[in-house]
Legacy VTK file of the C-alpha trace (Angstrom):
# vtk DataFile Version 3.0
C-alpha trace
ASCII
DATASET POLYDATA
POINTS 158 float
-28.006 -57.406 -10.698
-28.670 -53.321 -10.333
-28.341 -52.242 -6.313
-29.228 -49.222 -4.839
-26.188 -47.902 -3.881
-25.975 -48.103 -8.326
-28.853 -46.427 -8.336
-28.033 -43.525 -6.027
-24.617 -43.099 -7.481
-25.521 -42.922 -11.508
-28.576 -40.017 -9.843
-26.001 -38.099 -7.652
-23.901 -35.283 -9.659
-20.214 -35.933 -9.921
-17.859 -34.249 -7.447
-17.143 -30.730 -7.742
-13.575 -30.309 -7.645
-12.859 -27.130 -4.992
-11.521 -24.426 -7.180
-8.957 -21.563 -5.478
-10.235 -18.380 -7.360
-7.351 -15.433 -7.187
-9.103 -12.881 -4.755
-9.885 -9.814 -6.413
-11.106 -6.238 -5.289
-14.859 -6.799 -5.043
-16.728 -3.623 -6.005
-19.361 -3.832 -4.040
-16.590 -3.772 -0.494
-16.329 0.563 0.117
-13.097 1.727 1.157
-13.302 4.674 3.625
-11.282 6.392 6.088
-12.476 7.028 10.065
-11.305 8.415 12.935
-12.187 6.918 16.101
-10.494 4.913 19.085
-9.838 1.255 18.708
-11.985 -0.705 21.973
-12.829 -4.526 23.125
-16.089 -5.544 21.349
-17.908 -7.089 24.605
-16.713 -4.372 25.914
-18.507 -1.490 24.330
-21.709 -3.594 23.875
-21.869 -4.046 27.518
-21.465 -0.376 28.383
-23.562 0.098 25.062
-26.550 -2.947 25.246
-26.438 -4.709 29.217
-24.099 -7.624 27.205
-23.681 -9.482 29.985
-19.649 -10.168 30.801
-18.195 -13.528 31.855
-15.578 -11.655 35.181
-12.359 -12.952 32.252
-13.354 -12.643 28.432
-11.025 -12.442 25.072
-10.917 -9.102 23.605
-11.978 -9.119 20.292
-10.771 -5.379 19.357
-13.318 -3.120 17.192
-13.424 0.029 15.848
-15.345 2.795 16.961
-16.098 6.051 14.761
-16.404 9.695 15.953
-19.867 9.291 15.053
-19.712 6.345 17.144
-20.204 3.093 15.243
-18.433 0.410 15.743
-17.336 -2.393 12.969
-15.112 -5.641 13.968
-11.246 -5.605 12.960
-10.418 -8.278 10.967
-7.044 -9.728 11.596
-4.468 -8.756 9.401
-1.095 -7.270 8.435
-1.914 -3.300 8.874
-3.933 -4.105 12.351
-1.350 -6.121 13.924
-0.188 -3.099 15.510
-3.497 -2.812 16.739
-3.588 -6.260 17.950
-0.464 -6.375 19.440
0.299 -3.227 20.726
-1.538 -1.147 23.703
0.127 1.631 23.093
-1.557 1.878 19.625
-4.790 0.919 21.085
-4.299 4.375 23.794
-4.499 6.337 20.760
-7.032 8.488 18.952
-6.732 7.235 15.223
-7.320 7.680 11.209
-7.586 3.989 10.195
-8.056 3.996 5.969
-9.978 1.088 5.860
-12.351 -1.780 3.651
-15.838 -1.847 5.157
-16.722 -5.611 4.291
-20.449 -5.270 2.678
-23.263 -6.564 4.980
-20.889 -6.778 8.072
-20.194 -4.417 10.533
-15.966 -6.244 9.465
-13.717 -4.120 8.115
-10.219 -4.844 7.007
-7.404 -2.181 7.817
-5.000 -0.817 5.157
-3.108 1.630 6.827
-3.289 3.481 10.796
-2.808 6.988 11.710
-2.317 8.734 15.160
-3.747 11.747 15.975
-2.288 14.397 17.931
-2.907 17.559 19.283
-5.207 17.547 15.683
-2.726 16.613 13.246
-1.964 13.243 11.524
1.092 10.881 12.900
2.639 8.197 10.352
2.809 5.170 12.734
5.063 2.952 12.012
8.006 1.165 13.473
11.604 1.348 13.432
15.073 -0.688 14.071
17.537 1.672 14.549
20.242 -0.825 13.485
18.765 -1.626 10.276
17.094 1.395 9.194
13.896 -0.475 8.311
10.329 0.827 8.629
7.494 -1.812 9.552
3.699 -1.650 10.135
4.505 -4.706 12.723
6.109 -4.512 15.726
7.394 -8.295 15.847
11.210 -7.993 15.719
13.140 -7.193 13.252
13.086 -9.059 10.124
16.539 -8.052 9.554
18.440 -8.310 12.491
16.212 -10.133 14.741
16.492 -7.314 17.179
14.012 -5.162 19.078
11.349 -1.673 16.763
10.604 1.074 18.208
6.850 2.331 18.178
7.725 6.422 15.950
5.611 8.817 15.343
6.011 11.572 12.822
3.785 14.393 11.525
3.244 12.791 7.939
4.070 16.078 6.501
7.991 14.719 8.470
7.425 11.781 6.650
11.001 9.677 5.496
10.456 7.418 2.696
LINES 1 159
158 0 1 2 3 4 5 6 7 8 9 10 11 12 13 14 15 16 17 18 19 20 21 22 23 24 25 26 27 28 29 30 31 32 33 34 35 36 37 38 39 40 41 42 43 44 45 46 47 48 49 50 51 52 53 54 55 56 57 58 59 60 61 62 63 64 65 66 67 68 69 70 71 72 73 74 75 76 77 78 79 80 81 82 83 84 85 86 87 88 89 90 91 92 93 94 95 96 97 98 99 100 101 102 103 104 105 106 107 108 109 110 111 112 113 114 115 116 117 118 119 120 121 122 123 124 125 126 127 128 129 130 131 132 133 134 135 136 137 138 139 140 141 142 143 144 145 146 147 148 149 150 151 152 153 154 155 156 157
């Protein structure tokens, strides 16, 4: 006897196995360098468009370019300083980013500050271990604090 359940199973395609794809660059993703400032996206939309804001809201960090366009910053290794350090968010920045197609989202690739018109290398440094990092997290070696350093790119030490 052939049941309805067996008939449906016979007609449905076999389950598709999940396949992990290796991450490879999308040719439609452009890499650009912009100058601008970090803003809280809900606050920026409140100022520009009158979007309602609750009295207490989560910050969603975005980058407002010098021309006024606003892009949401995706969390990532090179964006950690933006998400974790107010001192970095308060600076005029030059970001090299990947602009994701059909969105207003960006992936940060490099972060530099601009002071008196001069582009600054911006990084964290552990004096004890002499280790540079893009993250404000404690030193990976000694677990001690790191200091935010700004140096003109021409004085950069590698």
